[in-house]
Every structure is written in C-alpha cells, then in structure tokens.
C-alpha positions as CSV (number, residue, x, y, z in Angstrom):
1,X,9.6,-4.8,22.9
2,X,7.9,-1.5,22.6
3,X,7.6,0.6,19.5
4,X,7.7,-2.3,17.1
5,X,5.9,-1.6,13.9
6,X,4.8,-4.0,11.1
7,X,2.1,-4.0,8.5
8,X,-1.0,-6.0,7.9
9,X,-2.3,-5.5,4.3
10,X,-3.5,-8.2,1.9
11,X,-1.9,-8.1,-1.6
12,X,-5.3,-7.2,-3.1
13,X,-5.6,-4.1,-0.9
14,X,-2.0,-3.1,-1.6
15,X,-2.8,-3.4,-5.3
16,X,-6.0,-1.3,-4.8
17,X,-3.8,1.5,-3.2
18,X,-1.4,1.4,-6.2
19,X,-4.3,1.5,-8.6
20,X,-5.8,4.5,-6.8
21,X,-2.4,6.3,-7.2
22,X,-2.5,5.5,-10.9
23,X,-6.1,6.5,-11.6
24,X,-5.9,9.7,-9.5
25,X,-8.4,8.7,-6.8
26,X,-5.8,8.6,-4.0
27,X,-5.5,11.7,-1.9
28,X,-1.8,12.4,-2.0
29,X,-0.9,14.0,1.4
30,X,2.8,14.6,0.7
31,X,6.0,13.0,1.6
32,X,7.3,11.4,4.8
33,X,10.6,12.6,6.4
34,X,12.2,9.6,4.6
35,X,10.9,10.8,1.3
36,X,8.2,8.2,0.8
37,X,4.8,9.1,-0.6
38,X,2.1,9.5,2.1
39,X,-1.5,9.1,0.9
40,X,-5.1,8.3,1.9
41,X,-7.3,5.9,-0.1
42,X,-11.0,5.9,0.7
43,X,-12.5,2.4,0.8
44,X,-9.2,0.6,1.5
45,X,-8.6,-0.3,5.1
46,X,-5.2,-1.4,6.4
47,X,-4.1,-2.0,9.9
48,X,-1.4,0.1,11.5
49,X,0.4,-2.3,13.9
50,X,2.4,-0.4,16.5
51,X,2.8,-2.3,19.8
52,X,4.3,0.7,21.4
53,X,0.9,2.5,21.6
54,X,-2.4,2.0,23.4
55,X,-4.0,0.9,20.1
56,X,-1.7,-1.7,18.7
57,X,-4.0,-2.7,15.8
58,X,-5.4,0.6,14.5
59,X,-7.6,0.6,11.3
60,X,-6.3,3.1,8.8
61,X,-6.9,4.4,5.3
62,X,-3.5,6.2,5.3
63,X,-0.6,4.4,3.6
64,X,3.1,4.9,2.7
65,X,4.3,3.9,-0.7
66,X,8.0,3.0,-0.7
67,X,9.9,2.5,-3.9
68,X,9.0,2.8,-7.6
69,X,10.2,-0.3,-9.5
70,X,8.9,-2.8,-6.9
71,X,6.8,-0.6,-4.6
72,X,5.8,-1.6,-1.1
73,X,2.6,-0.3,0.4
74,X,2.6,0.1,4.2
75,X,-0.4,1.1,6.4
76,X,0.5,3.9,8.7
77,X,-1.2,5.9,11.4
78,X,-4.4,7.7,10.3
79,X,-2.9,10.8,12.1
80,X,0.3,10.7,10.0
81,X,1.2,14.0,8.5
82,X,3.6,14.8,5.7
83,X,6.7,17.0,6.1
84,X,6.1,20.6,5.5
85,X,6.5,21.8,1.8
86,X,9.9,23.0,1.1
87,X,11.6,20.9,3.8
88,X,14.0,18.3,2.4
89,X,13.5,14.7,3.2
90,X,16.2,13.1,5.3
C-alpha cells in the first residue's frame, strides 16, 4: 500500500503537546483543511509515518490536535501548512 499514514507518539509526549497548548508555549500555526489545530511544539519530537514517501519515518515537531473533549494528538509532516486565513475548513 502507498500513502498509508499512522502515528508514533508516546502518551507522555502527547500530554506534553496538550500541556504546551494550555500554557501557551505551543506555536499555533492555524487549522488544517479538516478544521483541526495545527501546531509546533519545540522539544517534543514525534514521528510522521507516511509509507507513500521517500522518508517513511520522519521526525517532526509539528502536530495536529483533533477533538476537544477527548483530544487526539497526531504527528504530521514538518512541512505541513495551515489553510489560508479566511478560507473555510472542509
């Protein structure tokens, strides 16, 4: 299969990302096209696993936070960019 994506992030690192959002130390980049929060957290390293690329286990400090009541933290490409301001999420 190509283009398969998954995540590799220990629970303690996921909590560190959520803590950084709460204490304001996360760099909020914006929203993804799906409306999830896209952010960078210095000092927390996840692995963007994307077998459809030449670098299937890419270290990253960029994450997507999905949900609010029971949030999920997903490492994503370090090159990920948010949707432009004013454009509605799909």
